C-alpha positions as CSV (number, residue, x, y, z in Angstrom):
1,M,0.0,0.0,0.0
2,G,1.4,3.4,-1.0
3,D,1.6,6.6,0.9
4,V,-1.8,8.1,1.8
5,E,-2.1,11.7,0.8
6,I,-4.2,13.8,3.2
7,T,-5.8,16.8,1.7
8,I,-6.8,20.0,3.4
9,L,-10.4,18.9,3.1
10,D,-9.6,15.5,4.8
11,H,-7.9,17.4,7.6
12,I,-10.9,19.8,8.1
13,I,-13.3,16.8,8.2
14,S,-11.0,14.9,10.6
15,Q,-10.7,18.0,12.9
16,N,-14.5,18.0,13.2
17,G,-14.7,14.4,14.4
18,H,-15.5,12.8,11.1
19,K,-13.4,10.7,8.7
20,T,-12.8,10.2,5.0
21,V,-11.5,7.2,3.1
22,N,-8.1,8.8,3.0
23,I,-8.1,9.2,6.8
24,E,-9.3,5.6,7.2
25,R,-6.3,4.4,5.1
26,L,-3.7,5.9,7.5
27,P,-1.7,3.1,9.3
28,S,-2.8,4.5,12.8
29,Q,-6.5,4.3,11.8
30,L,-6.1,0.8,10.3
31,Q,-4.6,-0.4,13.6
32,K,-7.2,1.4,15.6
33,S,-10.0,-0.2,13.6
34,K,-8.7,-3.7,14.5
35,L,-9.3,-2.9,18.2
36,D,-12.8,-1.4,17.8
37,A,-15.9,-3.3,18.6
38,P,-17.8,-4.7,15.6
39,P,-20.1,-2.0,14.1
40,T,-23.9,-2.3,14.5
41,V,-26.3,-2.2,11.6
42,Q,-27.1,1.4,12.4
43,D,-23.4,2.3,12.4
44,L,-23.0,0.6,9.0
45,Q,-26.0,2.4,7.6
46,R,-24.5,5.7,8.7
47,E,-21.2,4.7,7.2
48,I,-22.9,3.9,3.9
49,G,-24.5,7.3,3.9
50,R,-21.2,9.0,4.6
51,L,-19.5,7.1,1.8
52,R,-22.3,8.0,-0.6
53,Q,-21.7,11.7,0.2
54,E,-18.0,11.3,-0.3
55,I,-18.5,9.5,-3.6
56,A,-20.9,12.3,-4.8
57,F,-18.2,14.8,-3.9
58,Y,-15.5,13.0,-5.9
59,Q,-17.9,12.6,-8.9
60,E,-18.6,16.3,-8.8
61,A,-14.9,17.1,-8.5
62,Q,-14.1,14.8,-11.4
63,K,-16.8,16.4,-13.6
64,A,-15.4,19.9,-12.8
65,L,-11.8,18.8,-13.5
66,L,-12.8,17.2,-16.8
67,A,-14.5,20.4,-17.8
68,S,-11.3,22.2,-17.1
69,F,-9.4,19.7,-19.2
70,E,-11.8,20.3,-22.0
71,G,-11.2,24.1,-21.7
72,S,-7.4,23.4,-22.0
73,R,-8.0,21.2,-25.1
74,E,-10.1,24.0,-26.7
75,A,-7.3,26.5,-26.0
76,Y,-4.8,24.1,-27.5
77,R,-7.0,23.6,-30.7
78,L,-7.2,27.4,-31.0
79,L,-3.4,27.8,-30.9
80,R,-2.8,24.8,-33.1
81,D,-5.2,25.9,-35.8
82,T,-3.7,29.5,-35.7
83,L,-0.1,28.2,-36.0
84,E,-1.1,26.0,-38.9
85,A,-2.7,29.0,-40.7
86,V,0.2,31.4,-39.7
87,V,2.7,29.2,-41.5
88,L,0.9,30.0,-44.8
89,H,1.0,33.8,-44.3
90,Q,3.5,35.8,-46.3
91,D,2.9,39.0,-44.3
92,L,4.7,38.6,-41.0
93,G,2.8,41.5,-39.4
94,R,-0.6,39.9,-40.1
95,A,0.7,36.5,-39.0
96,F,1.9,38.0,-35.7
97,M,-1.4,39.8,-35.1
98,S,-3.4,36.6,-35.8
99,L,-1.2,34.7,-33.4
100,A,-1.5,37.4,-30.7
101,Y,-5.3,37.4,-31.1
102,S,-5.5,33.6,-30.8
103,A,-3.2,33.6,-27.8
104,R,-5.3,36.2,-26.1
105,K,-8.5,34.2,-26.9
106,A,-6.9,30.9,-25.7
107,G,-5.9,32.7,-22.4
108,T,-9.4,33.8,-21.9
109,V,-10.7,30.3,-22.5
110,I,-8.3,28.9,-19.9
111,Q,-9.1,31.7,-17.4
112,Q,-12.9,31.1,-17.7
113,S,-12.4,27.4,-17.5
114,L,-10.3,27.6,-14.3
115,R,-12.7,30.1,-12.7
116,H,-15.7,27.8,-13.5
117,T,-13.8,24.8,-12.2
118,S,-12.8,26.6,-9.0
119,E,-16.4,27.6,-8.4
120,Q,-17.7,24.1,-9.0
121,L,-15.0,22.6,-6.6
122,A,-15.9,25.1,-3.9
123,T,-19.6,24.3,-4.2
124,S,-18.9,20.5,-4.0
125,E,-16.7,21.0,-1.0
126,G,-19.4,23.0,0.7
127,H,-22.0,20.3,0.0
128,L,-19.7,17.6,1.5
129,L,-18.9,19.7,4.6
130,R,-22.6,20.6,5.1
131,S,-23.6,17.0,4.8
132,L,-21.3,16.2,7.7
133,G,-22.6,19.2,9.7
134,I,-19.4,21.2,9.3
135,S,-19.8,24.9,8.7
136,L,-16.7,26.5,7.2
137,D,-16.6,30.3,7.3
138,D,-13.9,31.3,4.9
139,S,-15.3,34.7,4.2
140,S,-12.5,36.3,6.3
141,T,-9.8,35.0,4.0
142,K,-8.8,37.0,1.0
143,D,-8.8,35.3,-2.3
144,Y,-6.2,36.4,-4.8
145,T,-6.9,36.6,-8.5
146,I,-4.3,34.4,-10.2
147,L,-5.3,35.0,-13.8
């Protein structure tokens, strides 16, 4: 079994008395689970509900990341098509302007894609935390615009 990567979200959930699949995979947790009493049916039903919530979060995250990947592919296609067309231009000034326009357009596509992905991931994290009864007030932190 490889190293277990604990994310900030896993840490927040753990600090609030809950657990995630990543937390459960830690060697200390695996050892502790061997010593615990067998779970009741009600415990198992709660565990199934928690796992369903976690699966829903990962499905939403995957969907958001795939959309971001598609935005990257669109930007790549824009640049590729422009480079192919620029090679045929005799006028270097026009070729440069065309390339600059496409680069700016590709940058906008990537920026919008990342912004949308970030919003979707934040929403998914919020849903997961609320399902566990954890309220996270991050309104006091300042977000920085990267792009």
